[in-house]
N, C-alpha and C positions, 0 to 999 in steps of 0.2 A: 647165437640163434635166438631169435626173438621168443618172448613168452607167449602163451596164448593171448592174452589182452593186448599185447603190443602187436601181434598179426592182425587181430580184428580190426586196430585202429588203422593201420595200414590200408587194409581192404576197404574201409568206410571212406578213406581220403580219395579213393579214386572216383571217375566220373558214374554217375547214375545210369543205369540202363534206362532207355527211351524206347517207347513202342513206335512202331512205324505203321501208319495206315496206308496200305497199298491202294493206288488209284486203279483204273481201268488197266486191264491186262492187254499187252504186257507193261508190267510197272517196272521202272527203273529207279531205284534208290541211289542217290549219289551221298557219299560220306564227306561229313563237313570236317572230319577229324579221322585220325586213325583209330582203328578200333575193330571190332567184330560184328557181324551180321547174322542173326539166327534167323532161319526160315523154318516154319513147321507147321503141320497141319494142311488143312485146305486141300484142293485138287490141283496141284502143280504138275505141269508137264515139262518144262523146261526152266532152268537156273543157270544164267549165264554170268561171267565176271567181265566187267569192262574196266578199259584204261585206254585213254588217249583215242576215243571214238572208235575204238575196236572192241568187239564182244567175243569171249570164248566159252564154249560150252564146259561146264565142269563136272558133268558126268554123274550128278546127283540131283535129287528133286527136294532135298531138306539136309539141314546140316548147319555147321558154323563155318562163316567164311571171312576171312582176313581181309581187311581193307585198308587202304591209306586214304589220307584225305584226298577227294577228288575221283577215287574209284567209284565204280558203279557195280551194283547187283542188279541183274533184270531178271524179273520172274514172270513167267508165262503161266496162267492159271484158269481154271473154270470157277473154282470156288477160292476165294481169297485165304491166303495163309496167315499165319500169325508171323510178323516180323518185328524184330527187336535189334537195336543198335546198342552195343556196349562199348564206349570209348575206352582208349587206354589210360 
């Protein structure tokens, strides 16, 4: 089992979180790598998950969404949410 200092080092070696600036609604973010997209705040009405040109309703308007490289998260909103990508 790693010591506290070792665990902190392992975490710090992961990719840094990156802010996503949503464009016009509906905005589709395409993941360049495997990771997680966080959607929070704003006035969101729909979040969809996309792969291979097909989109699927996720049933949430905020949360964390696991993506693989090339996957998309499409967000429809009146006020832009805060979006963040955290790579694996």
